[in-house]
Structures are given as C-alpha cells and as structure tokens.
C-alpha angles and dihedrals in degrees: 000000000000115000110229090196088064095044126075134228098187135017132205110222094212098044134067120254093261085077098046122110112260120227089240093054093049093046091051093047095049093043090054096049091044090054090047093051097043094048087082091069100032097257105115095127094053091043091050090053097049091042090055100048102031095101097028090118090069089078088076112111092234092059092046090051088050090057088054089056099259118141094256133110139178123197091230102180098079094052095069089043089055090053091053092046089050103041105032111068119219097349099047093089091053094049089047091067091065097049095040090053103038091110107019097034133257112316131214113257098237130016138070130357091294093061126107092244092054092048093051092051090057097039126105117224105244126233131230099038107150097181113117115213111232116263090230108042089200084080087072093059125086118240092252089065099031096050103026134097107304089218091060096051095091088053093052102045099073094057091044091055090047089053093050091046089053092052092050096045095048093044091049093050095044095049090045091049091048090057103033099038110020094167092058091044089053091057093060109110114255120224093258088061088079131064116243123242099262088056090048090048091052088053091048092050093048090052094046089051090064091063117089128204089229098138134044091252093047090049090053089048088053093048088050092049095052092048093050093049092049087067098045093100094054117116119284113269146100118328139176126210106196110180129151116254109283095027096118100258096156098057094038091052091048090054092048091048095052097045091043092050091053094045092050102029094246119181103215147006115225128191114198111192133179100220133046089221090062092041093058091046094048093043091053092048092050094043091052090053102036103026125267093254089065098053123072114200107200118181138107097272098041109138126216124205096227107027098187099044119073090179089063090045107040091161089067091070089053091065084079096065112352090235120174100343109124100214126039122185110194144151127267085241092057094043101047100031090054089061094047096040123102094205117110094220092054092047098047094092099051100092088054090060092063112109094015136135106240119198113196102199116202088011091184087075096072106134112266094217090056104036093119097051094041093050090045090052092051092048091052095047088053099043101038111017104047096249128149113213123198117193100206122190147113090236105048114202121220104237096169091112086065094053092253096132142136099059119166114224115231101192119082120244097347093194091051093048091055091051094044093045096047102128101162147052124218128225131186115222102178123221116345135192115223098250089048093050091046089054090050094049091047090062090069126085088243129329147182121230121192121195133182104243138037092238091053089051091054095046094049091045091055091053096043094044090057087059099039106028114185093013097069127089135187128212126186141127089263082079118076117245094254090052091049092049091053092048092049091049090051092047092049090050093050091047091050090051091049095244115155105256130181120195130186112194143159117239094285088094095056106076116065102331103134104221126136123208129176092228134019129197118199130188110228113275140134118328091251093056091050093052092045091052091049087055087074090061123088086342095168095039092236099131113116134199119236089266092056097256122128113278133197126241120240125242119191121200119201144170117240122242091255122042114253113260100185113114107223094035090054089052091049092052089047093049092049089050091060095061112115094220091061129228095285094059109022098082088066094058122073091203090060089065091053090054092043097053092043091055093041096049090046088055095054115104095205123033097159100261092130091051092052093052088063088069099047099072108085093194091062115021102184098207096153095047091048090048091055093048099042101080112142088191101044120217100240095170102290135169127210115236127181120212123214090229121155116317092357092075096084092045091050093049089055089048091052092048103037105017135254122299125187089259094052091047092053092046090053099054094100092059096047121124128187106215125191110240093239088057093039089058086063096057116102112242105327107195115242110228129214133217117240110225107205090194095061099023089231136118116239134193117286134202089219131094134193136211103232092213141348098248109122091339106074126023121214084216105048107006127229113029108226094169140120088263089071096051127098122228091259090054092051089053092049092050 
C-alpha cells in the first residue's frame, strides 16, 4: 500500500521536499471543502468521496518523479476515476466524470480518445485509497433524486454531476492556491468583507424613502413596489414580474430579492442580463444603493479601477467562483454557458449559485436556439437546488411549451397596469425610403429611430444627420463598447437638458437603456421589440398637451426600404402580424405577448430540444459535445479587433510595440470588436498583435488584431468603417 503521507501532490521549485504538500494533506483539504460546498444540495457523501480520490493517481512513481524534476509524467486524473468506476456500484461511473475531468474538463461518456470510457481503459487503479464506498449507494444521492419521480431521474443527473464537478474544481483550485500562492489566497475577500442582507435591505429602504409619488407614473411605480414586496415572504419558487417599460422593475425586483433572501436564508442575488449596456446601468444602480463592494459585475467588458493590483480589486478574484459576494450582475451568456460548459474554469462558480435568488432581466431575450435547455435548467434550479427565479420583463414570454410553468406573478393587476401606464399611441406609416423617413423624423422635436441592421442604421444616420447636423447620434455594435457608453451618456445629458436630440440605433437600445424621447420610430419587428422601443417614448409621462393636460408620445411603425431577409426576424414580424388586435393596439395588452410568443416559438425550427437529450442518457453524458454546441454567441468566423479609441490609444500602441500582456488585454476590453471575416477582409491593414510570454520572454502569435489609427478605419460617429472606401482595388474586383 502506498503511503500518501510520503507522496506529494504539489512541489515548490525553490524549496526542498520537506516543505512540499503531501498527497494526504491535499486530499484532506479538498475533501473538506467539497463537503462544505455540496452540503447546500444534500450531497456531502458523494462530494467527500470525489474529493478524497481526485488526485489519487499522483501516487504513481512516474508522477512523483515528475515533481522531482525528472522527465516523467503520468496523467493522474483518470486513475481516481477508475477507482470510483470499479468500487462504487451503479453511481461510480457518474462520479468518475467529475474526477476524470477536474483538469481537462468534463468528458463525453463514450466516443474518441478524449472520452471517459477511453480514459478508464488506459488508467491504472491507484494504491493507498482509504475511502470506503457506502454499502448502499443511495446514500450518495440527494433527496430530490432519491425520493423524487423516477421518470425525472435521467433529467436530474446531468446537473447533479455538474454541481459535484463545480464543488471539486473549486475546492481543488482553492486548496492548491492556499499552498502554492499563499499571498494571493490571503487577498481573497473573507465573508465579513461583505455586508449581510439585513444591512443591504436597510440601505435599500433608505434610498426608496427618498422617492416621492408626485406624478401619476411615480404613484404607479410605488403601487407596484408595495405589491411586489408584499409577496417577498412567499415560498421560494418561480415568479414573473410583468411590468410595462418604465414601471420600476429593477428597483422592485431588488426589493423583492432582498426581503426574500432574508425570509428564506438565501445566499446570493444574481441578476442575469442580455446586454452589457443594461449590465453597466443596473450594476451602477445597485452599487449606488448597496455599496460597490457588495456588487460583483462579471462580464467581458467589466472594468477595474486598478487593473494590475488584485489587492486593490478583491472582487476581481471572485469572478472565478462568485464566492461570498451577496450580489452578482452578469450576462445571460456568462450565466447559461457556465452551466452547459465542460470547462473546469467556467463550471467553478456553479455550486455558489445554489440557494440563490436569480433575476432574469428582459426574460424575453432568452436565446431562441437554446430555449429548451435554458428552461430546463431554470426548472431544475428551482425544483432541486433551492433557487428562486424571477422572470422580469415588460413583454413576458410564454415558456409553458418547455415545462416552465406554475409561476406566481408579482405585479398587481397586470392588465390594469398596462392600461394605466399607456403613454404612447401607435401609427403605421407603411414602407419608407431612407430620405423620406429622415424628412419625417426631422419634423419632430427630437426622436429615436430603431432599425433592424447595422447597415440600415448607418444609411439612415447619414440621411438624418444631413438634416440635423450636430443633433444626430448613431448607435450600433460597429461601435466599440466604450464608444457606445460615451454616446449614450451624451444623449442622456442632452435629453435631461431638453436639447432636441435625434438618435438612430439598432435594437441594442431597446432593452433597459433608460432614455426618454417625445417620439419613437421603429422598423417592423417582433411584438416584443416594438413594445420595448416604445418604452423609450414618453417614458416618464411628462409630455403635456397645449392646454397643460398629460399627452401621449407618438410611436411610428414603418417598413424598411428592402424587405427583411433574416430568418428569425421574419418569423417574429409574421407572428406579430397574426395578432387579432393589430400592431397599433397589441403592445398595450399583456395577453397579446402570450399569443405572440406562442406563435413565434412554434415557428422556430430549432429550440434546443435535441441538444438537451444529449444530457439525458446517464450511460453517455455528452458534456463536451454539448459544451461545443451551446454557444449563445455563435462563432461565425470572426476576428477580434481592438480600436484605438479614447484612453485605450496609448495601451494599444504599447501592445502593438511590445505585445499583449494579461493586464493590457483586460484594459482593452472596452475597445474590442468582433468582426465577421467577410467584413474583416475589407479592413485596410489591421495590425496582427502578439502575446508577450513572461515565462520565456518572447512574443508569440496572437488571435487579436489592432487598428493602427482611426483615420478612415473607424468613425467617431458610426464606428468601424466596413465600406468600399476601405477596400483595395483587388478587393473591389473580387467582390
């Protein structure tokens, strides 16, 4: 029998082996953390077992020789997995996924050389394991599987394995960090770093006390808030918050989440949001109320005050696992892809989502291709993992076809709210050419126009800016995030000052961007898009008629010069056209959204049901295949280009000259653009960047590019120039 006290799990290059971490010490540390994490979903015994054996393969002489610097190695992860598969009847194969994948990521059950079956065939059963499998393997199962509906068991097992995997990966990384990098481990925020929910609730109440119900809209917001808070002590479960745009959903949902968390001992509040523009706005609102140190903003463009100093930014470390922090604001992509990813780094946070309050803001923006798996996940989190989920939107989708049913509505008298908060009238204009539409928009005392494509936004902007120079603004994803933020700030300041302002935008402005225009123009789209665009019109209900009485804003719906050719958008337009109320009245009736989404979802060719079945066969859980397929932002052949916009210019010049470092890459997130390769080919001479490798001191090939300057390549009005002006003669011939 090998003695784990005489074997090592980790070495320290600059210290003798007497100071190395023994295999027994590491196994004990990981086991204890695993048990602690898995207690939240009743799986301590299973977690203890995988924590004990996860690194058992390191007992092999070749791995010990590798730690001593000899040119030997032994792929140790599969050995512990083999022990589980051999000694734990029935459930051993399921637990083996977690151990086999704790470094390389969760494997598929059956398949090529990367599959669990293949790894187990090659593995060596390790020596010295003192863990005893339970006599009754049912002891390893949580109650929601053991005592639940037998037909549901295959649907539950994949997420259970994922949660155990999360516990193991996080425990392994934390214990390893504690030994290998004690200084970094010491900077991780302790629980007492954060304020508890009662303190946060006091701050919330103090802020809400500053608001007065001094207008009809504010009175309705107050009524909504009181009704929502009255239900906060209700049992955990699935809720909807269906409130017209401008009805105060963000603050009402925060109040519900805080009171609900206190009443039911929830560990965390998570806001999952579809767009980064809304995330920054929501994160700022929550941070202002609750204190910035209590709110973790986790998305690709999140900015840190001191990028190089983790001590100054302890929250940055918590993006690894979301541990301890009471409020997380993240993207739908980060939230959902983490659950369906096979990567250990992406899954590490999952166990910290158990027993949380999850607010899905703009719930209608769940990705169409993955409606079935996303709904299944939410259903499982509510039923099995103690989560409360709130689907929060002005345009509530009908997800009953995906078994996500039984939600309790938080808002009072939803039909009455839509009638009371009606602040606009709709008009149908028919098909419009861009110059004619620009003339019509210019007749307003300021307006927003939302179109369906970036090229349409650029074409209409050019026509309108010729009529209203200096007062016209453009927004689209051809502008880098930092540029869009600056333009939105400028627009908001002008609107607040009462300066006539004209904005042409793609749909990025529709969900959650708090702007208020006297008139809105919207290209025909799905009913939800029409209602969301209208939510930027007379948002505060402050428009007045000549006689001083309240007036409605005006929303004009039009058809673009060229018919839309995009598949899902055409289906959305078609589904909206089937509504009996008609487009001029439907956005004021909540039942119309139910009918619209039912028709729309029925018309989709792919809703992700087939992908979900790949996780419902316990004998072959296809984690890796699902991970590759579940991409909410599909890789359609894109290149990453950084733009020398604003303060990023100096950083980008250093990156071009000396190579990208992790710090520079983080600092450049706000000027990052994803460009389709067919568009990328039209850019003049983008500069390929390199990655600086501090270990070798060399620069290595990078997948990133930079625009060397803005001249002719990037407009401070409309962003990236994908036009014939940027093409070479050869490109023009090819096209």
